[in-house]
N, C-alpha and C positions, 0 to 999 in steps of 0.2 A: 674405336669403331672398327678400324681395319683388322686389328687383332681378333675381333669377334667373327669376321666374315672370312679370314684367311688362315689364321693359325689354328692348329688342332686345340680341341677343348683342354683346359687347364685341370689340374688336380684329379686326374683320373676319370674325369666325366666321360660318359659314353659319347662316341661320335653320333653326330646327326644322322638319321636314316635318309633323309632327302637332301636336296642340294642346299649348299650353305647360303647361297644367294638366289634370288628370284631372277626371272628372265624379263624383268619389266624393261630394262634399257634395250635389249634386243627386239623385244615387242613394239616398243615405241619407234625404234629406228626402222623397223620393218614396215610399220604403218606410215611413217613419214617418207620413206623412199618407194613406196608402192608404185607411184607414177613410173619410175624408172625401170620397173621390173620387165617390161615388154622390150625395152631398148637394150638390155644387157642379156648375155647368156646367163644360166642359172650360177654357173661357177663365178663369174664376174660380179653378179649381184651379191651373193654370199660373201665373196672378198670384201666388196664395199661395205656391207653391213659390219663384218669383222674389224675393218679398219676404223669405222666410225666409233665402234665401241671403245677404241683406245684413246679417243679424243673427247668423248662425251661423258660427264659424270664428275663426281666429286674426286675420284682418283686422279684424273686429269688436271684438276685444279690444284690439288695437293703437290703433284709433280712440278707443275708450273712455278708454285710458290717456293718449294724447296730446291729444286734443281736450278731453276733459271732465275732465282732471287727476284721473282715478279711479285707484286702485291696486287690482289683484286682491285679494281676500281669501282667505284659506285656506278650504277646504271644510270644513263641519261635519259631523261624524260623529253618529249618534243615540247 
């Protein structure tokens, strides 16, 4: 999956014309953090969104499992 979104196409296939990945994560974080927008400068708000993209998503989970030797725990239900 990572290869499909990060590496160039294989076997001489043409490069995609649009972005390789959608902006869903950024859009989701932007909606979730919207209440903070008025309390931060635009630069600080954008830095917050950028920082959160590093810890949200399957890439962060893969990094935890591979580099921190951590395994996902099942979620707990109340």
